[in-house]
C-alpha positions in Angstrom: 7.5 -13.3 24.2 7.4 -9.9 25.9 7.6 -6.3 24.5 10.5 -4.5 26.2 10.6 -1.2 24.5 8.8 0.8 21.8 10.5 3.5 19.7 8.8 6.0 17.4 10.2 8.6 15.0 9.6 10.4 11.7 11.4 10.1 8.4 11.0 12.6 5.5 9.9 11.3 2.1 9.5 14.7 0.5 9.7 15.4 -3.2 9.0 18.2 -5.7 6.4 16.0 -7.5 2.7 16.5 -7.4 -0.5 14.7 -8.4 -3.8 16.2 -9.2 -4.6 16.9 -5.6 -1.4 17.4 -3.5 2.3 18.0 -3.8 4.8 16.0 -1.8 7.1 18.9 -0.7 6.5 18.3 3.0 5.5 14.6 3.0 6.8 12.4 5.9 5.9 9.2 7.6 6.1 7.5 11.0 8.5 4.7 11.8 8.3 2.4 14.8 10.7 -0.2 16.3 9.4 -2.8 18.8 12.1 -4.5 20.9 11.3 -7.9 22.4 12.9 -10.0 25.1 13.7 -12.7 22.6 17.5 -12.9 22.0 19.0 -14.0 18.7 22.8 -13.9 18.0 23.2 -12.0 21.3 20.7 -9.2 20.4 17.0 -8.6 21.0 14.7 -9.4 18.1 13.2 -6.1 16.9 10.2 -5.5 14.6 9.9 -2.5 12.4 7.0 -0.7 10.8 6.2 2.5 8.9 3.2 4.1 7.3 2.8 4.0 3.6 3.3 7.1 1.4 0.5 9.6 0.8 -0.4 10.1 4.5 1.6 12.2 6.9 3.2 10.8 10.1 0.9 10.0 13.0 3.3 10.6 15.9 0.8 12.3 18.2 -1.6 9.4 18.1 1.2 6.9 18.5 2.8 8.6 21.5 -0.3 9.5 23.4 -2.6 6.5 22.7 -1.4 3.5 20.7 2.1 2.8 22.0 1.3 3.4 25.8 -1.6 0.9 25.6 0.8 -1.8 24.3 3.4 -1.0 26.9 0.9 -1.0 29.7 -0.8 -4.2 28.7 -0.3 -7.3 30.7 2.2 -9.4 28.6 -0.1 -12.4 28.5 -2.9 -10.4 27.1 -1.0 -10.1 23.8 -0.2 -13.8 23.4 -2.0 -16.9 22.0 -2.2 -20.2 23.7 1.2 -21.3 22.4 2.9 -18.1 23.9 3.3 -16.4 20.5 2.0 -13.0 19.5 -1.7 -12.9 18.9 -2.1 -10.1 16.4 -5.9 -9.7 16.9 -5.5 -9.4 20.7 -2.7 -6.8 20.2 -5.0 -4.9 17.8 -7.8 -4.9 20.4 -5.4 -3.4 22.9 -4.3 -0.7 20.6 -8.0 0.2 19.8 -9.1 0.1 23.5 -11.3 3.1 24.4 -11.5 4.3 20.8 -14.9 5.2 19.4 -16.0 3.8 16.0 -15.8 5.9 12.8 -13.6 8.8 12.0 -10.7 6.6 10.8 -8.2 8.9 9.1 -4.8 9.2 10.8 -5.8 6.8 13.6 -5.9 4.0 11.1 -2.4 5.0 10.0 -1.0 4.9 13.6 -2.4 1.5 14.3 -1.2 0.2 10.9 2.4 1.3 11.6 2.5 -0.7 14.8 0.6 -3.7 13.4 3.2 -3.9 10.6 6.0 -3.9 13.2 4.3 -6.6 15.2 4.0 -8.9 12.2 7.7 -8.2 11.4 8.6 -9.1 15.0 6.5 -12.3 15.1 7.8 -13.7 11.8 11.4 -12.9 12.8 10.9 -14.8 16.1 9.8 -17.8 14.1 12.7 -17.3 11.7 10.5 -17.1 8.6 10.0 -14.5 5.9 6.7 -12.8 6.5 4.9 -14.2 3.4 5.5 -17.8 4.6 4.5 -16.9 8.1 1.3 -15.4 6.8 0.5 -18.1 4.3 0.7 -20.8 7.0 -1.6 -18.8 9.3 -4.0 -17.1 7.0 -3.6 -18.7 3.6 -3.3 -22.2 2.2 0.3 -22.7 3.1 1.4 -22.4 -0.6 2.2 -18.7 -1.2 2.9 -17.3 -4.6 6.7 -17.3 -5.4 6.5 -14.1 -7.3 4.1 -11.1 -7.4 2.8 -8.9 -10.3 4.0 -5.3 -9.9 3.5 -2.2 -12.0 5.6 0.9 -12.0 3.9 4.0 -10.6 5.2 7.4 -11.7 4.2 9.9 -14.3 3.8 12.7 -11.7 3.6 16.4 -12.6 6.9 18.2 -11.8 8.2 21.7 -12.5 9.6 21.9 -16.1 8.7 18.3 -16.9 8.2 17.9 -20.6 6.5 15.1 -22.7 10.0 13.9 -23.6 10.9 13.7 -19.9 7.7 11.7 -19.2 8.5 9.3 -22.0 12.1 8.9 -20.8 10.8 8.1 -17.3 8.5 5.4 -18.7 11.3 3.9 -20.8 13.3 3.7 -17.6 10.6 1.6 -16.0 10.5 -0.7 -19.0 14.3 -1.1 -18.8 13.9 -2.1 -15.1 11.6 -5.0 -16.2 8.1 -3.6 -15.8 5.6 -4.2 -18.5 2.8 -2.1 -17.0 3.2 1.5 -15.9 1.0 4.2 -14.3 0.8 7.9 -14.7 -1.0 10.8 -13.1 -3.8 12.7 -14.8 -6.2 15.5 -13.6 -3.5 18.0 -12.8 -3.8 19.6 -16.2 -6.6 20.2 -18.6 -8.1 17.4 -20.7 -6.3 18.3 -23.9 -2.9 18.3 -22.2 -3.6 15.1 -20.3 -4.5 13.4 -23.6 -1.2 14.5 -25.1 0.6 13.0 -22.1 -1.3 9.8 -22.3 -0.7 9.4 -26.0 3.0 10.1 -25.5 3.3 7.3 -23.0 1.3 4.9 -25.1 3.8 5.6 -27.9 6.6 4.3 -25.6 4.4 1.2 -24.9 4.4 0.4 -28.7 0.9 1.7 -29.0 -0.6 -0.7 -26.4 -2.8 1.3 -24.0 -3.6 -1.8 -22.0 -0.2 -1.5 -20.4 -1.0 2.0 -19.1 -3.0 2.9 -15.9 -4.0 6.4 -15.2 -4.6 7.9 -11.7 -6.7 10.9 -10.8 -6.1 10.8 -7.0 -9.7 11.7 -6.3 -9.8 15.0 -8.1 -12.8 14.9 -10.4 -16.4 15.8 -9.9 -18.9 13.7 -11.8 -19.1 15.9 -14.9 -15.3 15.9 -15.3 -15.1 12.2 -14.5 -17.5 11.3 -17.3 -15.8 13.7 -19.7 -12.4 12.1 -19.1 -14.0 8.6 -19.3 -15.4 9.3 -22.7 -12.1 10.6 -23.9 -9.9 7.8 -22.6 -12.1 4.8 -23.2 -10.9 4.3 -26.8 -7.3 3.8 -25.5 -8.3 0.5 -23.7 -6.3 1.4 -20.6 -5.2 -0.9 -17.8 -7.4 1.0 -15.4 -8.9 4.4 -14.6 -8.0 5.0 -10.9 -9.5 6.9 -8.0 -11.7 9.0 -10.2 -13.5 11.1 -7.5 -13.6 11.5 -3.8 -13.0 8.1 -2.2 -16.2 8.3 -0.2 -18.4 9.4 -3.1 -19.7 6.0 -4.0 -22.4 7.4 -6.2 -19.9 9.1 -8.4 -17.9 5.9 -8.8 -21.1 3.9 -9.5 -22.2 6.3 -12.1 -18.8 6.3 -13.9 -18.9 2.5 -13.8 -22.3 2.6 -15.6 -20.8 4.6 -18.4 -17.1 3.6 -18.6 -16.7 0.0 -19.7 -13.0 -0.3 -19.0 -11.5 -1.3 -15.7 -11.7 1.0 -12.7 -9.5 0.9 -9.6 -10.0 2.6 -6.2 -9.8 2.1 -2.4 -6.4 3.4 -1.4 -8.0 6.1 0.7 -10.5 3.8 2.4 -9.1 2.9 5.8 -11.6 0.4 7.4 -13.7 -2.7 6.9 -16.8 -0.5 7.0 -15.7 1.9 4.3 -14.5 -1.0 2.1 -17.9 -2.7 2.6 -19.7 0.4 1.6 -17.6 0.7 -1.6 -18.6 -2.9 -2.5 -22.2 -2.2 -1.7 -22.7 1.2 -3.3 -19.6 2.0 -5.5 -20.8 0.1 -8.6 -17.5 -1.9 -8.9 -17.6 -4.9 -11.1 -15.8 -8.0 -9.8 -14.9 -9.3 -13.3 -12.7 -6.3 -14.1 -12.2 -3.7 -11.4 -9.5 -3.6 -8.7 -9.6 -2.9 -4.9 -6.5 -0.9 -3.8 -6.9 -0.8 0.0 -3.4 -0.4 1.6 -2.9 -2.6 4.7 -0.3 -0.2 6.2 -2.8 2.7 6.1 -6.0 0.9 7.1 -5.4 -0.4 10.6 -2.9 -3.0 9.5 -3.1 -6.5 8.3 -5.6 -7.5 11.1 -8.2 -5.2 9.5 -7.1 -6.1 6.0 -7.9 -9.8 6.7 -11.4 -8.8 7.7 -11.7 -6.9 4.5 -10.6 -10.0 2.6 -13.3 -12.0 4.4 -15.9 -9.4 3.4 -14.9 -9.4 -0.2 -15.2 -13.2 -0.4 -18.7 -13.0 1.1 -19.6 -10.6 -1.8 -18.2 -12.8 -4.5 -14.8 -11.1 -5.0 -11.6 -12.9 -5.7 -8.5 -12.0 -3.8 -6.8 -11.6 -7.3 -8.9 -8.4 -7.8 -6.9 -6.8 -4.9 -3.7 -4.8 -5.7 -2.7 -2.8 -2.7 -1.5 0.8 -2.9 1.9 1.8 -1.4 4.7 0.1 -3.3 6.4 -1.4 -0.2 7.7 -4.7 1.1 4.8 -5.3 3.6 2.1 -5.4 0.9 4.4 -7.4 -1.3 4.6 -10.2 1.4 0.8 -9.9 1.9 0.2 -10.2 -1.9 2.2 -13.4 -2.1 0.7 -15.0 1.1 -2.9 -14.2 0.4 -2.7 -14.6 -3.4 -3.6 -11.1 -4.3 -3.5 -9.8 -7.8 -0.3 -7.9 -7.4 1.3 -4.9 -5.7 2.1 -1.3 -6.6 5.8 -0.3 -7.1 7.5 3.1 -6.9 10.9 2.6 -8.6 12.0 6.2 -8.2 10.0 7.9 -5.5 9.4 8.0 -1.7 12.8 6.9 -0.5 14.1 5.5 1.7 10.8 3.8 2.6 9.5 2.8 -0.8 10.5 -0.1 -2.9 11.6 -3.7 -2.2 14.9 -5.4 -1.2 18.0 -3.8 -2.7 18.7 -6.9 -4.8 15.1 -7.4 -6.0 14.8 -8.0 -9.7 11.7 -7.3 -11.8 11.2 -9.6 -14.8 8.1 -9.2 -17.0 6.4 -7.1 -14.3 6.9 -9.8 -11.6 9.2 -9.8 -8.6 10.2 -12.5 -6.2 10.5 -12.3 -2.4 13.4 -12.3 0.0 14.0 -15.2 2.4 15.2 -12.8 5.1 13.1 -13.4 8.2 10.3 -10.9 8.7 9.5 -8.2 6.2 13.1 -7.9 5.1 13.9 -4.3 5.9 17.4 -5.6 6.7 17.8 -6.2 2.9 17.1 -2.5 2.2 20.3 -0.9 3.4 19.4 2.8 3.4 16.1 2.3 5.2 17.4 -0.2 7.6 20.1 2.4 8.7 17.2 4.8 9.5 15.3 2.1 11.4 18.3 1.0 13.4 18.9 4.6 14.5 15.6 4.6 16.3 16.9 2.2 19.0 20.7 1.7 18.7 
């Protein structure tokens, strides 16, 4: 297998919604196509990748550093002994001459290409990604369905409590049992009214509702909210403060007995290890949300999984951020606890195959070779335009 061409572009995923920290009015993401010399049905096999929502496109890093290194590499340096793609070797090529630390958008750029390489390799073998991954990195018996929850409940101009309730009813109608909403973008009294309005839609069951702060709170506010929401028995209290403020997270964990979730804005093995060492998370109830697409790709995510096992964490305590097909395959292959889902936002990149059906908050996987972007018509049209 040899890489023939690399293509890079940007797709907008903008929206008028906001969370407690940012709005999405100018949000975009990078997309990549990797064309190989392998021919199927008269056409080259092409792998596709994109960065998850919540981080901007990383085109400058892709164009100046990551993609040229792959193109300039000796073809054999990217392959294993059987002549197939060696993902760890490709990762080392992309990271050549990069200093440690300072992860940020570099981790996004590498993650985009890593995704495309996994899509390419599993297509070449004619297997859906989750089976390809399970055979190489799992036990060969992937989950046949994955738990998913519906993320929404954003702040938006003119959005009323009734609008919020209608949004959540729509998620339930789609087959989700668990939903998530944003908090921290209003005062405590208003957020409590919003939480109670959603719990009413959930037949009074707060354990079916997760709340997400998006890193907004200082310690005093985090503890104040924690005391106020603990009686609801929520599914989890997410990303309470700055993602690198491990002391804040540990202090909240000492006082808030309900589940906590965090990690979507940690982009490396080192940062994830520090979270486990110093963040006070409890492996019997808390959730790690590292997003493989944003954190140097699956190669790095596998290292994070190894680290978690060494610290006594089950893979079932991991539910990646992002709501996209790549993490869905990873969740099934590595037997994670589930995957985020965005039924109504971040198009055309977000969501699963067009014919995916959610039943009781679980979704099956496509048998399309690779990640299955070809089964997501609107996004596949955008990806195809990169190279056709």
